[in-house]
C-alpha positions as YAML, in Angstrom:
chain: A
units: angstrom
residues:
- id: 1
  name: MET
  ca: [13.76, 9.80, -0.70]
- id: 2
  name: PRO
  ca: [13.04, 10.60, 3.03]
- id: 3
  name: ARG
  ca: [15.14, 13.48, 4.28]
- id: 4
  name: PRO
  ca: [16.06, 14.20, 7.88]
- id: 5
  name: TRP
  ca: [15.07, 17.60, 9.34]
- id: 6
  name: ASP
  ca: [16.95, 19.83, 11.86]
- id: 7
  name: VAL
  ca: [20.30, 18.26, 11.09]
- id: 8
  name: LYS
  ca: [23.08, 19.14, 13.52]
- id: 9
  name: GLY
  ca: [26.79, 18.32, 13.62]
- id: 10
  name: ASP
  ca: [30.20, 19.37, 14.86]
- id: 11
  name: ALA
  ca: [31.97, 22.27, 13.17]
- id: 12
  name: LEU
  ca: [35.70, 21.66, 13.20]
- id: 13
  name: PRO
  ca: [38.81, 23.43, 11.91]
- id: 14
  name: ARG
  ca: [40.06, 22.37, 8.49]
- id: 15
  name: ASP
  ca: [42.07, 19.14, 8.82]
- id: 16
  name: ALA
  ca: [44.17, 18.02, 5.80]
- id: 17
  name: ALA
  ca: [44.98, 14.71, 7.44]
- id: 18
  name: VAL
  ca: [41.59, 13.16, 6.92]
- id: 19
  name: SER
  ca: [40.91, 9.97, 8.82]
- id: 20
  name: ASP
  ca: [37.85, 7.78, 8.74]
- id: 21
  name: HIS
  ca: [38.45, 7.24, 12.55]
- id: 22
  name: ALA
  ca: [37.89, 10.95, 13.46]
- id: 23
  name: LYS
  ca: [35.27, 11.31, 16.11]
- id: 24
  name: LEU
  ca: [32.47, 13.46, 15.01]
- id: 25
  name: ARG
  ca: [28.99, 13.97, 16.42]
- id: 26
  name: GLY
  ca: [25.74, 14.38, 14.57]
- id: 27
  name: ALA
  ca: [22.07, 14.32, 15.04]
- id: 28
  name: ALA
  ca: [18.84, 14.68, 13.05]
- id: 29
  name: SER
  ca: [15.13, 14.39, 13.58]
- id: 30
  name: TRP
  ca: [12.36, 13.41, 11.25]
- id: 31
  name: ALA
  ca: [9.26, 15.47, 10.30]
- id: 32
  name: ASP
  ca: [6.46, 15.39, 12.79]
- id: 33
  name: CYS
  ca: [4.42, 12.27, 12.30]
- id: 34
  name: VAL
  ca: [1.79, 12.78, 14.92]
- id: 35
  name: PRO
  ca: [-1.66, 12.61, 13.29]
- id: 36
  name: SER
  ca: [-4.14, 15.33, 14.08]
- id: 37
  name: ALA
  ca: [-6.72, 12.76, 15.22]
- id: 38
  name: PRO
  ca: [-7.03, 8.91, 15.11]
- id: 39
  name: ALA
  ca: [-9.34, 9.22, 12.05]
- id: 40
  name: ALA
  ca: [-6.44, 10.81, 10.11]
- id: 41
  name: LEU
  ca: [-4.67, 7.42, 10.14]
- id: 42
  name: ALA
  ca: [-7.40, 5.86, 7.91]
- id: 43
  name: LYS
  ca: [-7.15, 8.67, 5.24]
- id: 44
  name: GLY
  ca: [-5.27, 8.41, 1.98]
- id: 45
  name: ALA
  ca: [-1.51, 7.93, 2.23]
- id: 46
  name: VAL
  ca: [1.33, 6.07, 0.59]
- id: 47
  name: PHE
  ca: [3.51, 3.85, 2.69]
- id: 48
  name: ARG
  ca: [7.05, 2.78, 1.80]
- id: 49
  name: VAL
  ca: [9.56, 0.35, 3.28]
- id: 50
  name: ASP
  ca: [13.21, 1.24, 2.40]
- id: 51
  name: ALA
  ca: [16.12, -1.10, 2.02]
- id: 52
  name: SER
  ca: [16.97, -0.91, 5.72]
- id: 53
  name: GLY
  ca: [13.41, -1.86, 6.77]
- id: 54
  name: ALA
  ca: [12.38, 1.55, 7.94]
- id: 55
  name: LEU
  ca: [8.70, 2.31, 7.41]
- id: 56
  name: PHE
  ca: [7.58, 5.75, 6.15]
- id: 57
  name: ARG
  ca: [4.16, 7.28, 5.65]
- id: 58
  name: TYR
  ca: [3.52, 10.00, 3.04]
- id: 59
  name: ALA
  ca: [0.18, 11.67, 3.82]
- id: 60
  name: GLY
  ca: [-1.95, 12.77, 0.92]
- id: 61
  name: LYS
  ca: [-2.56, 16.47, 0.11]
- id: 62
  name: THR
  ca: [-5.68, 18.05, -1.50]
- id: 63
  name: SER
  ca: [-3.54, 18.67, -4.60]
- id: 64
  name: GLY
  ca: [-2.99, 15.00, -4.99]
- id: 65
  name: GLY
  ca: [0.60, 15.32, -3.91]
- id: 66
  name: LEU
  ca: [2.33, 14.01, -0.85]
- id: 67
  name: ALA
  ca: [3.43, 15.55, 2.36]
- id: 68
  name: ALA
  ca: [6.98, 15.15, 3.68]
- id: 69
  name: PRO
  ca: [7.86, 11.51, 4.73]
- id: 70
  name: CYS
  ca: [7.28, 10.56, 8.33]
- id: 71
  name: LYS
  ca: [9.11, 7.55, 9.77]
- id: 72
  name: VAL
  ca: [6.47, 5.41, 11.52]
- id: 73
  name: GLY
  ca: [8.36, 2.10, 12.16]
- id: 74
  name: SER
  ca: [11.43, -0.06, 11.68]
- id: 75
  name: GLY
  ca: [12.28, -3.74, 11.18]
- id: 76
  name: TRP
  ca: [9.93, -4.29, 8.23]
- id: 77
  name: ARG
  ca: [12.50, -5.49, 5.73]
- id: 78
  name: ASP
  ca: [11.69, -9.16, 6.14]
- id: 79
  name: MET
  ca: [7.93, -8.91, 5.72]
- id: 80
  name: LEU
  ca: [6.78, -10.86, 2.57]
- id: 81
  name: HIS
  ca: [3.55, -8.86, 2.18]
- id: 82
  name: ILE
  ca: [2.21, -5.63, 3.66]
- id: 83
  name: SER
  ca: [-1.13, -4.01, 3.13]
- id: 84
  name: ARG
  ca: [-3.34, -1.45, 4.92]
- id: 85
  name: GLN
  ca: [-6.74, -1.85, 6.46]
- id: 86
  name: GLY
  ca: [-7.82, 1.57, 7.55]
- id: 87
  name: GLY
  ca: [-5.33, 2.67, 10.22]
- id: 88
  name: THR
  ca: [-4.02, -0.83, 10.77]
- id: 89
  name: LEU
  ca: [-1.25, -2.48, 8.78]
- id: 90
  name: VAL
  ca: [-1.50, -6.23, 7.94]
- id: 91
  name: ALA
  ca: [1.76, -8.06, 7.25]
- id: 92
  name: VAL
  ca: [2.93, -11.60, 6.51]
- id: 93
  name: ASP
  ca: [6.36, -12.59, 7.90]
- id: 94
  name: GLU
  ca: [8.87, -15.01, 6.54]
- id: 95
  name: ALA
  ca: [7.32, -17.85, 8.44]
- id: 96
  name: GLY
  ca: [3.96, -17.17, 6.77]
- id: 97
  name: ASP
  ca: [2.32, -15.85, 9.93]
- id: 98
  name: LEU
  ca: [-0.16, -13.00, 9.56]
- id: 99
  name: TRP
  ca: [0.07, -10.01, 11.87]
- id: 100
  name: GLY
  ca: [-2.10, -6.96, 12.52]
- id: 101
  name: TYR
  ca: [-0.23, -3.74, 13.53]
- id: 102
  name: PRO
  ca: [-2.52, -1.09, 15.00]
- id: 103
  name: ALA
  ca: [-1.23, 2.42, 14.70]
- id: 104
  name: ASP
  ca: [-0.45, 4.31, 17.92]
- id: 105
  name: PRO
  ca: [-3.26, 6.90, 18.02]
- id: 106
  name: ALA
  ca: [-0.89, 9.41, 19.67]
- id: 107
  name: THR
  ca: [2.16, 9.04, 17.43]
- id: 108
  name: GLY
  ca: [0.97, 7.21, 14.26]
- id: 109
  name: ARG
  ca: [3.76, 4.69, 14.64]
- id: 110
  name: TYR
  ca: [3.56, 0.89, 14.16]
- id: 111
  name: SER
  ca: [5.34, -1.32, 16.67]
- id: 112
  name: GLY
  ca: [5.97, -4.97, 17.07]
- id: 113
  name: SER
  ca: [5.13, -4.50, 20.80]
- id: 114
  name: THR
  ca: [1.43, -4.07, 20.00]
- id: 115
  name: ARG
  ca: [1.04, -6.31, 17.06]
- id: 116
  name: VAL
  ca: [-1.66, -9.11, 17.11]
- id: 117
  name: LYS
  ca: [-1.39, -12.47, 15.35]
- id: 118
  name: ALA
  ca: [-4.21, -12.88, 12.93]
- id: 119
  name: GLY
  ca: [-3.40, -16.09, 11.02]
- id: 120
  name: SER
  ca: [-0.79, -18.45, 9.75]
- id: 121
  name: GLY
  ca: [0.15, -20.70, 6.71]
- id: 122
  name: LEU
  ca: [0.55, -17.86, 4.20]
- id: 123
  name: LYS
  ca: [4.24, -18.44, 3.29]
- id: 124
  name: GLY
  ca: [3.47, -19.54, -0.30]
- id: 125
  name: ALA
  ca: [1.03, -16.77, -1.06]
- id: 126
  name: ASP
  ca: [1.65, -14.57, -4.09]
- id: 127
  name: ASP
  ca: [-0.48, -11.70, -2.76]
- id: 128
  name: VAL
  ca: [-2.16, -10.90, 0.52]
- id: 129
  name: LEU
  ca: [-4.74, -8.04, 0.21]
- id: 130
  name: THR
  ca: [-6.99, -6.16, 2.57]
- id: 131
  name: PRO
  ca: [-9.90, -5.00, 0.42]
- id: 132
  name: GLY
  ca: [-12.33, -4.12, 3.16]
- id: 133
  name: ASP
  ca: [-15.78, -5.75, 3.65]
- id: 134
  name: THR
  ca: [-16.34, -7.63, 0.35]
- id: 135
  name: ASP
  ca: [-19.17, -9.98, 1.48]
- id: 136
  name: GLY
  ca: [-21.41, -7.42, 3.23]
- id: 137
  name: ASP
  ca: [-21.20, -8.81, 6.78]
- id: 138
  name: GLY
  ca: [-19.74, -5.63, 8.26]
- id: 139
  name: ASN
  ca: [-16.27, -7.11, 8.83]
- id: 140
  name: PRO
  ca: [-13.17, -6.40, 6.72]
- id: 141
  name: ASP
  ca: [-12.01, -9.46, 4.84]
- id: 142
  name: LEU
  ca: [-8.66, -10.87, 3.59]
- id: 143
  name: LEU
  ca: [-7.85, -12.01, 0.04]
- id: 144
  name: VAL
  ca: [-5.05, -14.41, -0.66]
- id: 145
  name: ARG
  ca: [-3.82, -15.08, -4.18]
- id: 146
  name: GLN
  ca: [-1.82, -18.22, -4.85]
- id: 147
  name: GLY
  ca: [-1.04, -19.31, -8.40]
- id: 148
  name: GLY
  ca: [-4.19, -18.74, -10.51]
- id: 149
  name: LYS
  ca: [-6.55, -18.94, -7.54]
- id: 150
  name: LEU
  ca: [-8.01, -16.27, -5.18]
- id: 151
  name: TRP
  ca: [-9.30, -17.04, -1.74]
- id: 152
  name: ARG
  ca: [-11.51, -14.96, 0.50]
- id: 153
  name: HIS
  ca: [-11.01, -15.30, 4.24]
- id: 154
  name: SER
  ca: [-14.00, -13.59, 5.82]
- id: 155
  name: GLY
  ca: [-13.36, -11.16, 8.63]
- id: 156
  name: THR
  ca: [-14.65, -11.83, 12.08]
- id: 157
  name: ALA
  ca: [-16.23, -9.53, 14.64]
- id: 158
  name: THR
  ca: [-13.12, -9.65, 16.75]
- id: 159
  name: GLY
  ca: [-10.90, -8.23, 14.02]
- id: 160
  name: GLY
  ca: [-9.45, -11.56, 12.75]
- id: 161
  name: TYR
  ca: [-10.07, -13.73, 9.73]
- id: 162
  name: ARG
  ca: [-11.64, -17.14, 9.26]
- id: 163
  name: PRO
  ca: [-8.89, -19.78, 8.76]
- id: 164
  name: THR
  ca: [-10.72, -21.52, 5.85]
- id: 165
  name: GLY
  ca: [-10.85, -19.54, 2.66]
- id: 166
  name: ILE
  ca: [-13.70, -19.45, 0.08]
- id: 167
  name: GLN
  ca: [-12.44, -19.58, -3.43]
- id: 168
  name: VAL
  ca: [-13.46, -16.52, -5.54]
- id: 169
  name: ASP
  ca: [-14.68, -17.28, -9.01]
- id: 170
  name: PRO
  ca: [-12.12, -16.79, -11.86]
- id: 171
  name: PRO
  ca: [-12.07, -13.32, -13.49]
- id: 172
  name: GLY
  ca: [-13.68, -14.48, -16.68]
- id: 173
  name: VAL
  ca: [-14.17, -17.48, -19.07]
- id: 174
  name: GLY
  ca: [-10.77, -18.99, -19.70]
- id: 175
  name: LYS
  ca: [-9.12, -16.51, -17.34]
- id: 176
  name: SER
  ca: [-7.17, -16.91, -14.18]
- id: 177
  name: TRP
  ca: [-6.25, -14.61, -11.28]
- id: 178
  name: GLY
  ca: [-2.72, -15.60, -12.21]
- id: 179
  name: ASP
  ca: [-2.95, -13.66, -15.46]
- id: 180
  name: TYR
  ca: [-2.18, -10.49, -13.52]
- id: 181
  name: ASN
  ca: [1.46, -9.73, -12.58]
- id: 182
  name: ILE
  ca: [0.04, -7.02, -10.18]
- id: 183
  name: LEU
  ca: [-3.25, -7.21, -8.27]
- id: 184
  name: ILE
  ca: [-4.41, -4.50, -5.89]
- id: 185
  name: ALA
  ca: [-7.39, -3.84, -3.70]
- id: 186
  name: ALA
  ca: [-8.44, -0.36, -4.86]
- id: 187
  name: GLY
  ca: [-11.39, 0.26, -2.51]
- id: 188
  name: ASP
  ca: [-14.73, 1.01, -4.08]
- id: 189
  name: PHE
  ca: [-13.13, 2.40, -7.19]
- id: 190
  name: ALA
  ca: [-16.25, 2.26, -9.39]
- id: 191
  name: ARG
  ca: [-18.94, 3.82, -7.14]
- id: 192
  name: ASP
  ca: [-20.23, 7.31, -7.25]
- id: 193
  name: GLY
  ca: [-20.35, 7.69, -3.49]
- id: 194
  name: ALA
  ca: [-23.98, 8.70, -3.45]
- id: 195
  name: THR
  ca: [-26.42, 5.79, -3.70]
- id: 196
  name: ASP
  ca: [-24.81, 2.31, -3.71]
- id: 197
  name: PRO
  ca: [-23.47, 0.60, -0.61]
- id: 198
  name: VAL
  ca: [-19.61, 0.33, -0.50]
- id: 199
  name: ARG
  ca: [-18.49, -2.62, -2.67]
- id: 200
  name: PRO
  ca: [-14.71, -2.90, -2.83]
- id: 201
  name: ASP
  ca: [-13.16, -3.60, -6.13]
- id: 202
  name: LEU
  ca: [-10.05, -5.22, -7.57]
- id: 203
  name: ILE
  ca: [-7.65, -3.88, -10.22]
- id: 204
  name: GLY
  ca: [-5.22, -6.13, -12.08]
- id: 205
  name: ARG
  ca: [-2.44, -5.46, -14.56]
- id: 206
  name: ASP
  ca: [-1.56, -8.06, -17.15]
- id: 207
  name: SER
  ca: [1.70, -8.70, -18.93]
- id: 208
  name: ALA
  ca: [0.65, -6.53, -21.88]
- id: 209
  name: GLY
  ca: [0.35, -3.49, -19.59]
- id: 210
  name: ASP
  ca: [-3.49, -3.38, -19.71]
- id: 211
  name: LEU
  ca: [-5.32, -2.43, -16.55]
- id: 212
  name: TRP
  ca: [-8.55, -4.24, -15.66]
- id: 213
  name: LEU
  ca: [-11.27, -3.39, -13.20]
- id: 214
  name: HIS
  ca: [-13.23, -6.12, -11.36]
- id: 215
  name: LYS
  ca: [-16.26, -4.50, -9.67]
- id: 216
  name: GLY
  ca: [-17.20, -6.06, -6.35]
- id: 217
  name: ASN
  ca: [-20.73, -7.45, -6.10]
- id: 218
  name: GLY
  ca: [-21.13, -6.99, -2.33]
- id: 219
  name: ALA
  ca: [-21.45, -10.74, -1.77]
- id: 220
  name: GLY
  ca: [-17.80, -11.78, -1.91]
- id: 221
  name: GLY
  ca: [-17.47, -11.96, -5.67]
- id: 222
  name: TYR
  ca: [-16.57, -9.79, -8.62]
- id: 223
  name: ALA
  ca: [-18.05, -8.86, -12.01]
- id: 224
  name: PRO
  ca: [-16.28, -9.78, -15.21]
- id: 225
  name: ARG
  ca: [-13.33, -7.54, -15.95]
- id: 226
  name: VAL
  ca: [-13.46, -4.31, -17.76]
- id: 227
  name: ARG
  ca: [-10.37, -2.73, -19.29]
- id: 228
  name: ILE
  ca: [-9.75, 0.81, -17.87]
- id: 229
  name: GLY
  ca: [-6.27, 1.53, -19.29]
- id: 230
  name: ASN
  ca: [-3.22, 0.50, -21.17]
- id: 231
  name: GLY
  ca: [0.50, 1.28, -21.11]
- id: 232
  name: TRP
  ca: [0.80, 0.54, -17.40]
- id: 233
  name: GLN
  ca: [3.74, -1.77, -18.00]
- id: 234
  name: THR
  ca: [5.97, 1.26, -17.39]
- id: 235
  name: TYR
  ca: [5.40, 0.86, -13.72]
- id: 236
  name: THR
  ca: [7.50, -1.27, -11.38]
- id: 237
  name: ALA
  ca: [4.97, -0.90, -8.60]
- id: 238
  name: LEU
  ca: [1.28, 0.09, -8.25]
- id: 239
  name: ALA
  ca: [-0.39, 1.18, -5.05]
- id: 240
  name: ALA
  ca: [-4.01, 1.97, -3.95]
- id: 241
  name: PRO
  ca: [-3.46, 4.70, -1.43]
- id: 242
  name: GLY
  ca: [-7.14, 5.33, -0.71]
- id: 243
  name: ASP
  ca: [-8.56, 8.85, -1.18]
- id: 244
  name: LEU
  ca: [-5.22, 10.76, -1.53]
- id: 245
  name: ASP
  ca: [-6.64, 14.16, -2.46]
- id: 246
  name: GLY
  ca: [-9.66, 14.28, -0.21]
- id: 247
  name: ASP
  ca: [-12.40, 14.27, -2.88]
- id: 248
  name: SER
  ca: [-14.04, 11.05, -1.49]
- id: 249
  name: HIS
  ca: [-12.91, 8.94, -4.52]
- id: 250
  name: PRO
  ca: [-10.16, 6.27, -4.28]
- id: 251
  name: ASP
  ca: [-7.07, 7.00, -6.27]
- id: 252
  name: LEU
  ca: [-4.07, 5.15, -7.85]
- id: 253
  name: VAL
  ca: [-0.35, 5.67, -7.59]
- id: 254
  name: GLY
  ca: [2.36, 4.15, -9.85]
- id: 255
  name: ARG
  ca: [6.18, 4.19, -9.61]
- id: 256
  name: ASP
  ca: [8.16, 3.97, -12.88]
- id: 257
  name: LEU
  ca: [11.72, 3.32, -13.63]
- id: 258
  name: VAL
  ca: [14.16, 6.04, -14.81]
- id: 259
  name: THR
  ca: [16.22, 4.71, -17.69]
- id: 260
  name: GLY
  ca: [19.71, 3.62, -16.55]
- id: 261
  name: LYS
  ca: [18.94, 4.30, -12.90]
- id: 262
  name: ASP
  ca: [17.73, 2.20, -9.94]
- id: 263
  name: TYR
  ca: [15.00, 4.62, -8.97]
- id: 264
  name: GLY
  ca: [11.85, 5.98, -10.42]
- id: 265
  name: ASN
  ca: [9.23, 8.70, -10.31]
- id: 266
  name: LEU
  ca: [5.90, 8.59, -8.53]
- id: 267
  name: TRP
  ca: [2.71, 9.31, -10.47]
- id: 268
  name: PHE
  ca: [-0.79, 10.16, -9.19]
- id: 269
  name: TYR
  ca: [-3.97, 9.04, -10.95]
- id: 270
  name: LYS
  ca: [-7.04, 10.96, -9.53]
- id: 271
  name: GLY
  ca: [-10.01, 8.50, -9.41]
- id: 272
  name: ASN
  ca: [-13.32, 9.82, -10.75]
- id: 273
  name: GLY
  ca: [-15.56, 7.61, -8.62]
- id: 274
  name: ALA
  ca: [-16.95, 5.81, -11.67]
- id: 275
  name: GLY
  ca: [-14.13, 3.33, -12.40]
- id: 276
  name: GLY
  ca: [-11.88, 5.76, -14.25]
- id: 277
  name: TYR
  ca: [-9.24, 8.30, -13.57]
- id: 278
  name: ALA
  ca: [-7.71, 11.60, -14.70]
- id: 279
  name: PRO
  ca: [-4.45, 11.98, -16.61]
- id: 280
  name: ARG
  ca: [-1.40, 11.29, -14.45]
- id: 281
  name: GLN
  ca: [0.31, 13.87, -12.28]
- id: 282
  name: LYS
  ca: [3.92, 13.57, -11.13]
- id: 283
  name: ILE
  ca: [4.13, 13.78, -7.41]
- id: 284
  name: GLY
  ca: [7.64, 12.52, -6.54]
- id: 285
  name: ASN
  ca: [11.02, 11.36, -7.78]
- id: 286
  name: GLY
  ca: [14.04, 9.42, -6.56]
- id: 287
  name: TYR
  ca: [12.01, 6.38, -5.28]
- id: 288
  name: PRO
  ca: [14.40, 3.36, -5.31]
- id: 289
  name: THR
  ca: [13.07, 0.38, -7.15]
- id: 290
  name: ALA
  ca: [15.02, -1.80, -4.70]
- id: 291
  name: ASP
  ca: [12.40, -0.95, -2.05]
- id: 292
  name: GLU
  ca: [10.68, -4.13, -0.90]
- id: 293
  name: HIS
  ca: [7.24, -2.49, -0.47]
- id: 294
  name: LEU
  ca: [5.31, 0.48, -1.79]
- id: 295
  name: PHE
  ca: [1.62, 0.41, -0.78]
...
C-alpha cells in the first residue's frame, strides 16, 4: 500500500471527552516522483490505480524489487482500460473514447489537462493493449480484443491509431483469443536482445492456469502458441512492467490473493530474454485485489 512521507499533525493534551468534531490539523507529502530524466519514464515500472482513483508508479530496482510508490495522478477510477506505451499512458474511458496521457517530463505526473484523444468506439472491448510496433512500420500499434477476436489498429506517424482494425489470426487451430482470461503485451519477451529486430510478443493465461507465449512475427501477426508455465491461476492480476531490473530483458509481475483477505502479494518473474523466466521472487504485499488496475 502507498504510504505518505513526512507526516505532521497537532499534538494536543489528553482529552477524555473524545469527539469526532474536534478540529485537528494534519499534513503529509508523498515520496519524490520526479524522474531523473525523461528517458526514465519509459523504463520498467509497475503502475497501480487504487480504489479512490489515485495513480501510483512503482519504479523498478536492479534487484527486481520496487521503489517506494509515487503518486503521479488522480481521477483514474472510471477508466475501463489502462496500458503503457513507453512514457505515455493509454486509457479508455466509460464512453469508449481512447486517450493518450503523456507524462510531464519534469514531474512524471499524468494529467487530464494534457491528454490527447486518440480514438473512440471501444466501450465493448475486453482488452486494449499497447504492444509497441508489431507490424514493422516504426509506429506503435494498438491491439483490441473483443470476444474471441483480436484486432490490430496500426499506429500513425502522428502518434495516433488507424480507426479501421485488421483482424489478427487466431492463436492456433480450433483456438480463439477468447480462450485466455488474461492477455498481456509483454514486449519482445522471446528475443535475446542481440541479433533480431524487436518483435513484440503476447502472453495469455487460460482457465487451467497455463501460460502461453505467442511470438510476434514482425508483420503484425503471431506464431502458434508455446506453453511457458502452469499454476498461474493463483494470480488475480498479471502485469508486463517492461525491464523491471535493468538487465535488458522484459519481466513479468503477478498479484496473488491471500486466503481470507482482500489483498495479495506481488511476485516478480525475471525474464531470461528467450521466452522463459526465473523462479518467482516476492517484491511486495498488501496490494488490494479491489484495485481496478495493476499494469
